[in-house]
N, CA, C and O of each residue as an XYZ file, in Angstrom:
348
protein
N       0.860     -1.181      0.000
C       0.000      0.000      0.000
C       0.898      1.233      0.000
O       1.809      1.354      0.819
N       0.629      2.137     -0.922
C       1.454      3.318     -1.055
C       0.807      4.567     -0.508
O      -0.043      4.525      0.381
N       1.234      5.668     -1.064
C       0.693      6.955     -0.638
C      -0.307      7.498     -1.653
O      -0.507      8.709     -1.745
N      -0.931      6.609     -2.410
C      -1.925      7.021     -3.409
C      -3.334      6.926     -2.841
O      -3.650      6.051     -2.035
N      -4.170      7.860     -3.290
C      -5.584      7.850     -2.958
C      -6.357      7.858     -4.279
O      -6.079      8.680     -5.152
N      -7.315      6.960     -4.429
C      -8.170      6.927     -5.616
C      -9.398      7.788     -5.350
O     -10.115      7.589     -4.370
N      -9.623      8.740     -6.234
C     -10.789      9.622     -6.140
C     -11.650      9.345     -7.366
O     -11.282      9.706     -8.484
N     -12.790      8.706     -7.155
C     -13.660      8.314     -8.260
C     -14.445      9.512     -8.788
O     -14.785     10.432     -8.045
N     -14.720      9.476    -10.088
C     -15.463     10.561    -10.715
C     -16.368     10.006    -11.813
O     -16.023      9.051    -12.509
N     -17.513     10.622    -11.943
C     -18.462     10.381    -13.034
C     -19.264     11.656    -13.179
O     -19.213     12.525    -12.308
N     -20.005     11.780    -14.272
C     -20.801     12.985    -14.490
C     -21.760     13.231    -13.328
O     -22.256     12.303    -12.690
N     -21.996     14.491    -13.084
C     -22.895     14.991    -12.049
C     -22.370     14.728    -10.636
O     -23.147     14.583     -9.692
N     -21.028     14.668    -10.504
C     -20.446     14.532     -9.167
C     -20.697     15.803     -8.361
O     -20.921     16.872     -8.930
N     -20.659     15.684     -7.043
C     -20.843     16.828     -6.156
C     -19.523     17.601     -6.085
O     -18.497     17.043     -5.696
N     -19.550     18.855     -6.453
C     -18.340     19.683     -6.533
C     -17.542     19.700     -5.229
O     -16.343     19.423     -5.227
N     -18.204     20.024     -4.131
C     -17.496     20.129     -2.856
C     -16.973     18.789     -2.381
O     -15.876     18.719     -1.827
N     -17.731     17.727     -2.585
C     -17.312     16.406     -2.125
C     -16.186     15.820     -2.976
O     -15.549     14.842     -2.584
N     -15.948     16.414     -4.128
C     -14.827     15.992     -4.979
C     -13.596     16.875     -4.743
O     -12.524     16.369     -4.413
N     -13.750     18.176     -4.911
C     -12.589     19.070     -4.883
C     -12.017     19.283     -3.488
O     -10.803     19.423     -3.348
N     -12.843     19.312     -2.465
C     -12.323     19.497     -1.109
C     -11.391     18.339     -0.724
O     -10.258     18.601     -0.319
N     -11.813     17.080     -0.831
C     -10.884     15.981     -0.521
C      -9.674     15.939     -1.458
O      -8.576     15.574     -1.039
N      -9.875     16.310     -2.720
C      -8.775     16.323     -3.685
C      -7.622     17.181     -3.161
O      -6.480     16.725     -3.109
N      -7.919     18.412     -2.778
C      -6.868     19.314     -2.310
C      -6.383     18.967     -0.906
O      -5.195     19.111     -0.621
N      -7.262     18.519     -0.034
C      -6.827     18.139      1.329
C      -5.895     16.933      1.300
O      -4.918     16.890      2.047
N      -6.183     15.964      0.453
C      -5.319     14.789      0.354
C      -3.947     15.166     -0.211
O      -2.926     14.649      0.242
N      -3.922     16.063     -1.197
C      -2.646     16.541     -1.725
C      -1.852     17.264     -0.637
O      -0.647     17.052     -0.501
N      -2.519     18.107      0.127
C      -1.847     18.822      1.208
C      -1.284     17.868      2.251
O      -0.273     18.168      2.885
N      -1.933     16.718      2.433
C      -1.485     15.724      3.410
C      -0.366     14.835      2.859
O       0.139     13.960      3.561
N       0.015     15.065      1.601
C       1.131     14.332      1.020
C       0.768     13.129      0.178
O       1.645     12.368     -0.230
N      -0.515     12.948     -0.086
C      -0.950     11.823     -0.910
C      -0.935     12.196     -2.384
O      -1.154     13.350     -2.751
N      -0.677     11.209     -3.214
C      -0.847     11.368     -4.655
C      -2.300     11.013     -4.955
O      -2.721      9.879     -4.724
N      -3.061     11.965     -5.465
C      -4.479     11.737     -5.753
C      -4.615     11.328     -7.213
O      -4.222     12.065     -8.118
N      -5.174     10.150     -7.427
C      -5.396      9.629     -8.772
C      -6.898      9.673     -9.032
O      -7.680      9.046     -8.318
N      -7.293     10.423    -10.066
C      -8.704     10.540    -10.407
C      -9.079      9.360    -11.303
O      -8.512      9.170    -12.379
N     -10.046      8.578    -10.835
C     -10.453      7.343    -11.513
C     -11.833      7.535    -12.124
O     -12.805      7.789    -11.414
N     -11.913      7.412    -13.432
C     -13.192      7.508    -14.130
C     -13.656      6.139    -14.587
O     -12.956      5.142    -14.406
N     -14.817      6.096    -15.169
C     -15.377      4.830    -15.642
C     -14.777      4.394    -16.974
O     -14.918      3.236    -17.365
N     -14.112      5.307    -17.673
C     -13.571      4.998    -18.984
C     -14.499      5.390    -20.117
O     -14.138      5.285    -21.289
N     -15.687      5.838    -19.769
C     -16.670      6.257    -20.764
C     -16.187      7.485    -21.526
O     -16.465      7.636    -22.715
N     -15.463      8.361    -20.834
C     -14.889      9.572    -21.396
C     -13.715      9.979    -20.523
O     -13.514      9.396    -19.457
N     -12.935     10.962    -20.947
C     -11.802     11.404    -20.133
C     -12.186     12.531    -19.176
O     -11.597     12.665    -18.103
N     -13.171     13.338    -19.564
C     -13.564     14.495    -18.758
C     -15.010     14.334    -18.299
O     -15.902     14.027    -19.091
N     -15.218     14.547    -17.008
C     -16.542     14.425    -16.406
C     -16.943     15.779    -15.832
O     -16.095     16.510    -15.321
N     -18.215     16.115    -15.910
C     -18.700     17.408    -15.431
C     -19.517     17.252    -14.160
O     -20.312     16.324    -14.012
N     -19.297     18.191    -13.248
C     -20.003     18.185    -11.970
C     -21.438     18.655    -12.134
O     -21.876     18.989    -13.235
N     -22.164     18.675    -11.021
C     -23.534     19.190    -11.030
C     -23.586     20.628    -11.510
O     -24.585     21.057    -12.087
N     -22.501     21.387    -11.270
C     -22.465     22.795    -11.673
C     -21.604     23.026    -12.900
O     -21.307     24.172    -13.237
N     -21.194     21.954    -13.580
C     -20.472     22.072    -14.840
C     -18.955     22.130    -14.721
O     -18.277     22.352    -15.724
N     -18.402     21.937    -13.529
C     -16.950     21.961    -13.345
C     -16.350     20.670    -13.898
O     -16.736     19.583    -13.468
N     -15.406     20.770    -14.851
C     -14.827     19.554    -15.418
C     -13.747     18.952    -14.528
O     -13.022     19.669    -13.839
N     -13.652     17.629    -14.553
C     -12.588     16.901    -13.874
C     -12.082     15.847    -14.852
O     -12.861     15.038    -15.357
N     -10.785     15.857    -15.116
C     -10.188     14.927    -16.069
C      -9.689     13.691    -15.328
O      -8.927     13.795    -14.367
N     -10.122     12.540    -15.779
C      -9.689     11.274    -15.174
C      -8.245     10.984    -15.555
O      -7.832     11.202    -16.693
N      -7.487     10.491    -14.583
C      -6.112     10.058    -14.836
C      -6.089      8.652    -15.415
O      -5.282      8.347    -16.294
N      -6.980      7.793    -14.916
C      -7.078      6.415    -15.377
C      -8.535      5.974    -15.326
O      -9.381      6.650    -14.740
N      -8.817      4.834    -15.945
C     -10.175      4.279    -15.871
C     -10.211      3.213    -14.778
O      -9.167      2.726    -14.343
N     -11.395      2.861    -14.347
C     -11.558      1.878    -13.276
C     -10.985      0.521    -13.661
O     -10.578     -0.243    -12.785
N     -10.944      0.209    -14.940
C     -10.384     -1.066    -15.391
C      -8.875     -1.154    -15.155
O      -8.324     -2.252    -15.072
N      -8.210     -0.011    -15.047
C      -6.759      0.032    -14.895
C      -6.298      0.051    -13.438
O      -5.097      0.050    -13.171
N      -7.230      0.069    -12.505
C      -6.888      0.211    -11.090
C      -6.432     -1.116    -10.493
O      -7.071     -2.152    -10.678
N      -5.320     -1.062     -9.778
C      -4.864     -2.178     -8.966
C      -5.078     -1.752     -7.521
O      -4.368     -0.875     -7.027
N      -6.026     -2.345     -6.848
C      -6.422     -1.896     -5.510
C      -5.280     -1.928     -4.503
O      -5.303     -1.177     -3.528
N      -4.301     -2.765     -4.713
C      -3.179     -2.863     -3.780
C      -2.287     -1.623     -3.806
O      -1.468     -1.433     -2.907
N      -2.436     -0.783     -4.822
C      -1.616      0.422     -4.950
C      -2.164      1.613     -4.173
O      -1.512      2.656     -4.110
N      -3.354      1.477     -3.576
C      -4.027      2.627     -2.975
C      -4.248      2.464     -1.479
O      -4.601      1.391     -0.989
N      -4.028      3.560     -0.775
C      -4.243      3.579      0.675
C      -5.704      3.856      1.012
O      -6.180      3.484      2.084
N      -6.417      4.511      0.092
C      -7.811      4.884      0.357
C      -8.551      5.112     -0.958
O      -7.948      5.317     -2.011
N      -9.873      5.067     -0.858
C     -10.759      5.358     -1.984
C     -11.765      6.399     -1.514
O     -12.340      6.277     -0.432
N     -11.970      7.418     -2.330
C     -12.960      8.454     -2.028
C     -13.985      8.452     -3.153
O     -13.634      8.531     -4.330
N     -15.259      8.362     -2.776
C     -16.346      8.394     -3.752
C     -17.237      9.577     -3.404
O     -18.033      9.496     -2.469
N     -17.111     10.686     -4.152
C     -17.949     11.849     -3.864
C     -19.402     11.592     -4.211
O     -19.720     10.712     -5.011
N     -20.267     12.362     -3.607
C     -21.702     12.212     -3.817
C     -22.184     12.853     -5.098
O     -21.425     13.023     -6.052
N     -23.450     13.205     -5.106
C     -24.117     13.647     -6.320
C     -24.700     12.421     -6.995
O     -24.966     11.416     -6.336
N     -24.899     12.495     -8.291
C     -25.405     11.341     -9.039
C     -24.280     10.427     -9.505
O     -24.542      9.353    -10.046
N     -23.031     10.840     -9.304
C     -21.885     10.060     -9.758
C     -21.866      8.640     -9.198
O     -21.644      7.708     -9.971
N     -22.086      8.418     -7.884
C     -22.044      7.037     -7.390
C     -23.062      6.120     -8.069
O     -22.780      4.945     -8.305
N     -24.231      6.646     -8.379
C     -25.242      5.826     -9.047
C     -24.797      5.499    -10.465
O     -25.001      4.380    -10.937
N     -24.188      6.469    -11.150
C     -23.681      6.217    -12.499
C     -22.554      5.184    -12.464
O     -22.449      4.344    -13.358
N     -21.713      5.246    -11.432
C     -20.636      4.257    -11.295
C     -21.206      2.881    -10.974
O     -20.713      1.865    -11.466
N     -22.240      2.855    -10.152
C     -22.843      1.587     -9.746
C     -23.373      0.813    -10.943
O     -23.248     -0.411    -10.986
N     -23.959      1.497    -11.909
C     -24.529      0.803    -13.059
C     -23.519      0.567    -14.177
O     -23.828     -0.121    -15.150
N     -22.315      1.129    -14.052
C     -21.272      0.908    -15.044
C     -20.619     -0.448    -14.778
O     -20.137     -0.699    -13.673
N     -20.601     -1.308    -15.771
C     -20.090     -2.671    -15.596
C     -18.612     -2.697    -15.208
O     -18.197     -3.576    -14.452
N     -17.815     -1.761    -15.705
C     -16.388     -1.776    -15.398
C     -16.108     -1.407    -13.953
O     -15.085     -1.821    -13.406
N     -16.990     -0.637    -13.314
C     -16.796     -0.239    -11.912
C     -17.330     -1.273    -10.958
O     -16.842     -1.371     -9.832
N     -18.307     -2.044    -11.361
C     -18.965     -2.948    -10.431
C     -18.393     -4.349    -10.427
O     -18.853     -5.197     -9.661
N     -17.411     -4.614    -11.254
C     -16.822     -5.968    -11.305
C     -15.734     -6.125    -10.290
O     -15.131     -7.193    -10.191
């Protein structure tokens, strides 16, 4: 387990629940890796703020991460129904 944190993203994510942990984890010394579903590279928040995924969920090796953050909004539901995230 390293110093990486996986921050999941999908369209309609909650802005505060995504960006606040993103910057706090960086300040704490973690490498924050933005994980998308692979459907696209850029996802938009409820208020239209874009977030670019670093990797897709298919590329994640769980042993490389110290923590996982899943922000609210409609993003968790979109991830739940995505086959690549739920396997």
